[in-house]
N, C-alpha and C positions, 0 to 999 in steps of 0.2 A: 166585249170578249174576255173570254174567263181568264183565269191568273192562276197561276200552275205554278208551284216549285219542287224543284228536286231535290231533297234531302240525302246525301249520300256518306260512308263515314272509311270508303275505301273507292281513289278512284287512279283511273290510266289517263290523263291530261286533260286537255277541256274543250269539252263539245261545241264546233260551231254553229248554232242551229243559223246562223241568220246567211252561210253560202246556199243552206238549201234546195231554194226554188232554180237557181242557178244549176247544180246538179241534175234538173230532169227526173226525179225518182230516187227508190231504194238501190241498191245493188244488194238485193237480197243472199246472191252466190256469195257473194262476198263477206257480205255481215256475217252469214253461217260460216264463212272460213276461220276470219278470224276470230269469233266468237269461241270456235273449237278452241283455237289454240289457248286463246288467252284462258280457258277451262282446262286447259291440259286435255281436252280429246274428246271433253260429253258431249253427250249427248244432246244436238239439240234442235228441238220437237217442229218450234215454228219458230218463225219469226214477224210481227204484225205493227202496224204501225201505232201513232198513241196519239191523244190529241195536243200536241206542241208538235211543230213542224220539223220537222228533219231528225224529230226523235223516235228510236222504233223499239219494242218488247222485244227478248229475244225470251222462249223460255227453254230452260232445260230441266227433265222432272218436273219437281216439283217447284222450285225453283226461278223467278225473274229476274234480267238483269236488262241493264240497256243500252244502245249502240247508235253513235250518226250514222247519216244515208251510206256508208260505203262499208260500215267495219273499223275504220282507221282510230273511232277514238269508242271504249267502251266503259260503261259504268257498274262498278259490283258495290252491293251490300246500298241501293237508293230504293228510296221512297219517292212515288211522285206523289205530290198532293195541291189538290183542289183548293186551295188557299177560297175561293169565294164560297162552296158548296160544303166546305169544312170537311174533307172527303179525302181519303187515303188513298188513293187509286191501284196502286202495288199490292195494297192487304187484301182491298178486295177482289183484284184479280188473282190471287193468289186460294184465296179463299173458293174463287169461282172454277180452276182448275183443280183443286186439290180436295172437292168436293166427295164426300162419302155417300154410297150409297145406304142409307137406315135399315134398309131392310136388311143386310148383311149381319146388324147387331146381333147376338143373344142373346136378346133381353133377358131372358130367366138366367144367365149366369152374373147379373149386374147386381150390387143391392142397390134396392129400390128406394129414394127418398120422398123429398119436398111434398107438394101438394096432388096426391093423389088424385083429384082430378082436376089438374093444372091443363090448360090448354097448351099450352110453352114444354118443351121435349128437349130436354138436354142430357149429353152424354157424356161422362170425364173419364178418362183414362187415369187412374192416380197414384200413388205409391203412398204410404200409410209413414215415410220416414223422410218422403221431400218437404224440406222445410217450405218450398210452392205451392204443396198443395194445401200443408195443414195452415198456412195462411188464408189458402182459398177455403176450403171447411169454413171459414171462419163467415166468411164471406154468402156463402150457403145457406148460413142458418138467416139470414135476412133476406132472401129472396123467396120471391111470394109470387103463388099462381101458375109455378112449375114444378115437372115431376122431371127426377136425375135420377139417373139410371150412372151410378158410378161401379167401373169395369176396375177390378186391382190388377195392378200392373207391374210390378215391383222390380226394381233397376238393380241389374245384378249385382251396382257398387254400395247397394246401401246394405249392411249388416242383417237389421233385424226384419226389412221388407218382406221378405219370402213369409217370414214366421207370422209375423205380425197380422199379412194378407191370410192368411192359415185361420188364426185365430180370431177376423173377421168372421169369414166365411163359415167357421165351424159355431160360432154364437146364436145362439135362440134368437137374441134380436140382433143382427149385422151394423142395423145404422148405427143404435147404440155402442157398441165395442168398435165401430170405425169413431166413434166418436170420442169416446172414451181414450183409446190412443192418441189420435191426432189433433184435437184440441185438448183435451185433461192429463194429458203424457199417460196415460197409463201403459205397461210395459206386461202384454200379457205374453202366458206361456203359451207356443205354436198350435195350432189345432191337430186335432188328428182324425178328421176325418175325410173325405174323398171331395176334390175341389176342380173347379176349373180352372185354377188359378193358369197352368200350361198352356191352356188350351187361349186364354185373354193373352199371357205372353205373345202366342204364336200367330192371332189374329191381329193385335197392334204391329207387330213386325211386315204385317204381309200388307197392311195397311198405311204401311210407313212413318208408324206413331216413332219416335226415338227419346222423347222427352214427356214429362209430366209437369203440371196437367195438361192437359190435351183436350180440348174441349169439341164437343158435334152438336151442333145445331140441329134439332126436328127436321132442315131441311136439307141436310149432309153437309151447310160449311164446317169446316173443321179451321178453330184458331190454338196455335202452342201458345201454351201460358195460360194462370187464372187473369182473372177480371175483376173490380167492386159492381157487387151488386147491383146497383144502377146501370154502370155503363155493361154489365151483363143479359139484365134485361131488356136494354133496348137492341143489343147484339140481336138477344131472340127472337124479338122485334119487328127484325129486316127484314122488309120482302126482296 
C-alpha cells in the first residue's frame, strides 16, 4: 500500500480519515457548499477523490485544496506527497490543470537562447529586475540540450524592469544584453525601438501568470518559480 503524506501550512481542524467507510461515500454538494464558504464564494470547478481514502480534491480555478467526505474539514495550502514514489501529487495535478497550449505562445516575440538544436523546449516569463529571475539566469547558463524562449514580462512594481526589457529587445544581440543586465548587473538606457512587451504582458495576464519567473515546458506544463539546472532538465523530460 502506498504511503502518502499531507504537508500543509494552514488548516481548519483535523480530517478523520478512518471514519470514511462508514459514511458510504462523499457528499459532493456538501463539500462544494463548505468549500465555497471557506474560499469566500470562490468558484468550485470540480471535486475528485484522491488516493487517500476519505480525502477529496477540491479544484477552484488554478488552485487545489482538500476536504473530508462531507466538507466539514478543509485543508488550505496542502500538498499531497507520495512518499514511496517520492512524488508531489498536488504539484503534478496543478501542472495538469494549469497546462498551457504551447501554440498560443508567440515565439517570435521571445528572446531565444540555449541549444538551438535542443529537443527540449522551455518558455520563461521573466523580469530583468526580479532577483529570482536573475538567480534563474545563472541556472540556465548550465542547462544543456534545451532551447529557451524568454518572454519579457516586467512587473509594474520594479522601477527599471520595463526600461531594461526594452533595452534587451532593441539590442543587436538580445540574449547578450539580457545576460549583461541580469548576470553582470549592467544598467543600460531604455531602448527606443518598437517592442512586443505590452503584448507579452497582456498575454501573461490572459494565461494567469502573476509572478516571475514562470516556466512553461514544451508539453504545456506550467511551474511558478525557478529550478536548478539539473532539476529543470529532469522536469522538462517528464512525461
